[in-house]
Steps between C-alpha positions, in 0.01 A plus 500: 500500500363548147500126443307444824244753386460322165470163670227641721316627195520164331379314811218746533366381166321225688293738710288807445782730600623469142263778401696743715797489267309607192494869596878503558721642227807289503711340231667160527848511355774245453858551392566138400321239296438129480214296366369425850570835667235594758699728733372853442579830668221759545594848386278807536356612170577853393234765429659543156430140408141535630450803277662319211266205519191703591525712188619327186754259377776693323379633165630316197497155657413217264181312588368166380163327559328827581300760313749764606725612789373430853528727802443460870278807510259367236487144374675344798335710770314275743683190384735266677792480259779248462821616334717217372852612409584243235760436234416255224825304508486402870367155590412624852285776346325241285419305813313804638254515206289198607462663842363815336273300269356325802438834674332636188258210496423533869457879518354688208503844664877527500729627231837336440781695348801318368778758512796436278788693361645367179480569129130538409520245219625239746237594753229449238645157428490410871138609533402267216734213591384476866135582424502809725156655492527760780618857428872532434709816520855505365705687761758569234706750699453308830325798662253284696787267585701782662202685656390185682859399574456159344823299517442195282268286295246370576351746750127522567360816657145529638336843499182618669213695342666839572827388338638426848758225514404200713790259461738340253635153445834418343567179312268212420311252712266741675170399343317434831637811668407720201151351489451550874614863502296581191182341637542679834561832328188465288292411804641789704441768236165357406388535862624863497311570176812600315479250212349588164355242266550694174660314210844588374501498118708220351608440146707187467810545289463151353163592348668761276726244331437256216507133585790276401528125466786487753506706818837549670646163405753430772688187389537271205644146477570271206491126444713473189442123464127560463532840336269659752509808720339567838411863569404652833232746393526662839252786467232261373574247779552218258761270344516452123658215307570583135677332213826636364298675229278668758192282469316498829476144627385547863377791712474420869353745751381858460367747425451575870710390792419203721646194674340182373637161400320261268435472130679738264177682427429557870845575650594855600822683586600838648774686316711197402866569422755222457421210266682180403379271221619147434293262293139516613580658841513873576617616843370842604612753766152623600655810655219689668333179618836402657476158337690272265260334254522224244310485172472152352398554137452128438269447795355849458540571870648777721628415845685673784849375583603747771355784704189552706341789312619791715830668560734305728777634724688171550860540380612140548229271359529125505132401502316320223411742221121543564570558869789742450419874500710691244527865395475643150677240284618695196683254278557126462765279344536125464820341634666196647619470858612171651260282303365424158495760225261793552410391850484853638323823420708806597289791623590872508317585825483878458285556808759364743807594289613141464541211256293193594449160344210262460594133465311337216669172592724389788830689511762683701620856520876578478662415833150456641254237603298261289149615417190315397296572192267793569721677754524878458808648672747787492813460292681836535445837666468609861172685435661835568464745209869537411758470227715265702714225347618215714649152472222380731169519313287573808719798593481663158241771441285576197272794424186394318638223273282502190664288229672158491713320240673168570841440340567139613789440256863501604673723584204717599283260708289779644163667513507863374273741684369840384495676836283798407516734801877478527527546120735202477531161341627238745587132484420220742737202470317172452781310671520688831245785488761778505354836388721722286469822300501484121429862403355818647459642849778604730700369800275639774234227547254753647511735202215411273529818293815412304316494171575651159544420134863423436667232296803355672648222705367360826416771749589774252204399287173659608140376460168636619245259646567198278205259504605216271797285402536228235792265443623412148699177552627480143670841534563496877335842525242638742236736364346756740176694489632828639144609564516859620769585243263361231783288355605145439859438606735205493767381744796281425560312830856413398616858543187661656473742212151648453381696196177608331344283233178683420309808605550872486480560874173694460161345548334448164356258248714551192620221271819645359721374224724344765511395864621828647246704296212302640334591827327317786300602806603326821554150358439258783596158366684324222595155381736350245358324193674361195707796385260749653407668827134526595439817703203576724484874424282556804382858482450480126265203553688298241735217432794584281753287321869581470659313212859456611618426146341786303509743800139597441207542739142401415170470685384150579144467368246291686212354297204491736290276286511308178441758233472212258156373400319351802514155342883509506692213657872504581689174503862398532433149364273594205642375170450731207334300216691475177379738229356336187675559168207714390546741790555861405809659656497878543831668587425825679723812495754537782336636818705718737423430868657549842540270802184462700279652229159353412460381141135507394425293190174588328394199296264579209383197297246470219338165403444400141174642369200282578659321795467513879692367799435134585372457856572129505870560424610798710746735333800613707823702506841426648763755601847347521867596487679193367875551533432814706318333788617763754258748340203304646681346800516166321125492473244492220180706499183365338144614461178425317363698205124529530421817307679675215262794465729701724882507521645259755744660745792289623761660725824393666740679731863474396752406769645788694838337459566396137727222390793703366637196310186485283559755219177438301214371717166425337145442616278268293123524500338206322127464433297188415158596359235236432215622278208352302280623221207699634247280322662182626713252320876516489723627782860607485801585718695824448833556668718814513817579689611857575870537580578818687873586533597727790775754548546553874656834587604621844312829476183469710181566310180598679181305434434194287593454137229375266541308175221391270514147354247481218419234242206405279472127435 
């Protein structure tokens, strides 16, 4: 009978009788949960709950984006209020946020409350990461949760201007229904004269924080052959390509969100996550646009390979990429399936709890059909949110897969999956698609709460919401970003043993003397470089480098612009001219530096008395590292010398990963100065070479190091 009543209420939305329900005090309650649940049971709302909401929220609650605590008897009186019961790790909850943003734009008289209960530090991170601008209250002790008999996330509750409950929706996918109910409620109470148009004071949490170059970097990928990294700067809605020393080469997208293809300077993204870089191509999981994008650095163009720009519900796929709706792609990996090398892009489709693939060239799935280039189709996962392993890939179940790492070598021949909501790492066989457990979780496929922080074997090992995996083929080891444990772990697939590599287990930003004394804050992605791990330390807004040989952790510096003189040119093919026999060689004292540190050379030169620089023969300097080419990424820096009245500043950023085989690296700054007598007549060439030896230590030093190179000709 209850269900028939609810169905009547929903059907009545299309006629004026909808207004009759807004003076009823009922609560819609559900005892089960799925992402598409829309069966709700009305339950009469108690007087105690009415009193609770009509007075104050419980004292001591933690508020964000407001000037202070809100109450239904003051600030919220006369408002139609939406309560969104939200947890920051749930993909279904993330899908609700665009619905609320749309309502905020449409109706300015409402107040939205995003009600969470988690650790405040993590709630603050979620507010920033997902650009939440409405008031947020941290229901730390779950009082609101219990008072309103909420059963699961996400649940959206609509309240009238007297704090009276109107209805609730469970799960995602109710945008139109929520908009219709809200509009009708506003119209009804406006006609009754019960709405108030006073402003509720807001104070955005993000405005109280200093800016950072990176904002919640989600993923990082490396192209070792080109010594370049691709970084998903998720909070800034952009993708960065940097050199192995941290020099910024390309910045595509940002600072605001958008969905635009075209030239690199014009393209926009919305919270990109997974990235893959190979040569001049970067593939991007444009997560909140529900797209897969391609950045062509050579052509300087961004294009869309898959997705239609809004969240899809199709769990099978099979259409050409630009016609195939997809849902929250979270990570990407290049692979080979029934065709030429790297003919497929594996996709962690977090929104539908599956693993998909996009064919970059013709190919075939294991025990499946042939597919044409451009086809986007499911590979594994039923679409049910489960921790279910199965020999048949379409019968297996994932729970928000968020990280991928191919291990195509024998005997592994699989795709490793960080399945975040089940707190497991799973494998999908590339030969037949069978899905198996590697570590974490438990036997009950419906239990998604078998998380913890335990080293061990197989199911005895425990993780908490792992978001990233990276395969090291030379060691046959799998590295895991155990995100909510704030640790980096490693798994040996031969025996399924899992143990911690780095991290204290507490959120922090400490660079300790060793791996286990260093701390992270929800690292979301990682990749394997040459002897190092690059870590997207998401909530610390940084990239970090784990040197697997020295067991040290350092920050990866990103040089936003050339700090060298504006006339500087960098070249890989430039040949350093041979010094004349008359050249002065100055051997500088040993300079102690650390990986990633900026070396600032202050060049102070004095001309012979009575001379001046010759305009017709431009003077210049050259910064080189002959025999130590790795210091400058096998390049040479040059620049003109136009004025010696002020010191000339020349800077370079040392590689974040030093060459451990080079015991005594040196930088050489050579200057060619052409000068003539002031009164005319003879001209001369003066040459000097400054040799700066470096001692690279593992201890991280803050800020640049400056050395003065001075000489009077």
